[in-house]
C-alpha positions, 0 to 999 in steps of 0.5 A: 167372153163377149161384153154385154155392150156388144151384140157381135164379136165382129161386124164388117160394115158397108162391104159389097157382099158377093155370094154364089148367087148375088151381089149386094151391100150390107153389114155382116155380123159374126158371133162365136165363129159363125155368121150370125146376121147379114143386114143393114145397120147391124148393132155394135161388134166388139171388133168392127171393120169399115169395109166401104169400097171393098168386096166381101166374099166367102173364104176360099176352099181349095179342094186340091193341094199337096202339102207336106206329103210323104214320099215312099222313099222317106222324103217329104214335100217342102211345103209344110202345113205351116207355110202352106196354110200361111200361103193359103190364108194370105191368098184368101183361102181359109180351107183346103183338102190335101192328100193322104198317100198310099203306096203299093204293097202297103195298107192305108194305115201305113201313112194315114195316122202320121200324116193326119198328125202332121196336118194338125199344125195347119192354120187353115181348116183342112180335110183329106182325100185318100189316094188309092194305089193298091186296092186290095180286098182288105183296103177296100173292105176294111180300111176305106170304110173306117176312113169314111166313118171318120169323115174322109169321104173322097178317094183319089185315083190315078190312071197314069204314073208308076207306081200310082196308077190303077188298072181299069179293073182296079178302078172299077173296084174302087168305084164300086166301093165308093158307091157302097160307102157314099164317097166321091171318087176323084180321078187324074185322067191321062193314058199311061201307055200312050205317054210312055210310048211317046216318051220313049220316042222323044228320048230316042230322038234326043228331044229332052227339053221341058217343052217335050213334057207337053209333047209327051202327053198331048190333049188326046191322051187326056181326052181318052182317059177322061172318056174311059174314066167317065164310061167306067163310072157310068157302068158302076153308077158312081159319081166322079170328079175329073181333076185338073182339066187342061183342054177343051177336048177333055172338057167336052167328054164331061159336057157330053156325059152330063148331058146324058145325066151322068154325075160327073164334074170337072175342075181346072186350075189357074195354070191352064187359064193363064200359062201355056207351052210358051212357058215350057219353052223358056230358055235356061231350063226355066221351062221346068218351073211350068212342068205339071200334069196334065201338061200346059197347052198351046196358047190358044187353048186357054180361051177354050178352057175359059169358055168351059168355065163360062158354060159351067162344064168346069165348075171348080178352080183348084190350085193343084198346089204341088211345090218343088223348088227350082234350085233343088228339086226341079233341077235334080234328075229323078227327084220326082220318083215318077220318071217314065220311059228311060233316060233321066239326065241329059248331057248337061246334067239337068233332068230330061223332061220325063224326070222333072218333078211335076207340079207348080206352087199356087195355093196363095196365087189361086184366088188373086190370079182368078180374081184379076184374070176373071173378074177384073178382066170381065170374063166372069162375074163375082158370083161365078168367082165365089162358085169357082173358088169355094161354093161349088167345092163345098157342095161337091165335097160335103161341106155345103152350109159350113164353107163357101157361104155368107148365110147365117150359120155358116163358118165366118170364113171371109175375105175382103177384096180391094177391087182397085188395088194393083200389084205385080206378082213376085215370089219374094212377097209370097208365103209359101216355101217354094223358091219361085212362082210361075206367075212372076211378073204378072200384073194383078188387079183386085187383091185380098186385104183381110182374111177372116177364118172362123171369125178371127182375123187371120191375115191383114195387109199381108201379115199372117196373124193366125197361129200354127195349130189353129186350123181344124179338121173338117170331117165330112158326113153323108150328103145327097150330091154323091148319091148314085142315079139308080141307072145301070146297064140292063138294070143289073147292078154289078156293084151289088148295092 
């Protein structure tokens, strides 16, 4: 119960507030888990934080992370909802969206209920994308509408990887279903057959190192699939987001489509802004730590991806957190389950590049790396940082007004940043379950000092105070951004709306 001596549960005093639109100095008052007031000289709070000299941003929303995800063979990813959300909160992320898997030959219900139960251990707020790998009539006509009705309003499809990928015909059916239901479709864009063809040739040539992972999937295979995904979405008149754009060639397809009025958005990740093929080429198999898909690009590509952030083509930065420990999974042939193109192991017993599990851990480092390399380095300003880390994802995924905002009425998800603090990134200091970070040794400037989730201090000076199970499921209702444009070829609406 709040005392009559206090107007607010919490007041953050004297911070520099950074919203998606502006930067200003003010106090912020919290009551009952939401932002109650922003202004000068607010009355007393039951708890007060002196934030002079600090920057206050909305809590991060990471819309793309893989946490405690079950595999078809019965295994589960190492990152649990407890460790994953501790890492998220420590890095300034107060909400995330992860993935409910579907396996070919199985209904969605085979995994959805148990995975949602597992997620209740989270300490950050959470929502889900539903992966669609087997879009049978029953899945599309009965199961997906039931999911959307429960607030899972985004579908994820893959155009590569066996056994996840969809054919173009299946993709069209998913797009049409999403349009009828008012859901967003998110797409992993790479050309499956082109990658397989390159892999077979590389293996035949005896080229098996982690660097060859990038050779197997060059920018052209991402560009082609991005173009194709957008074209099919345009045919159906269904909005899509292209996940983890790694290169300018793919971003250019998004920019061209947006100029035509197509509802398509693009995200990228810190790995494409800071790492490169140089990291894949590290000796002693260390390059395996940087294997993710789409692959890391040549060093000069990083500046082009930054430019696409600066021009607004790429307007969300997610982590695509997908952790596989180096000492175990990254060094175990075929442990990913998605090997393609033949031989899985080399003569030294280590996996060939096509059998290294894809993914890097980054849920805790996403915001600090972007703050340091973006804001502190002068590449982006504070409002752009807020848009990239929370506000745009909230708008895109139906959480606007609740997350990513400093306006009264929004959830009191807040992060205090010390823009002058510096530290060298070390995995030993991180909270995730993975035994490495690809940013080991990176010097950071600008660090989160306090994370507040729905008005409660969840992390202070690196110590996680939140309790398992204190996160909440974020159901997402209908919202205007994913409405179709009303434009279809020849005026004939094949989706039958």
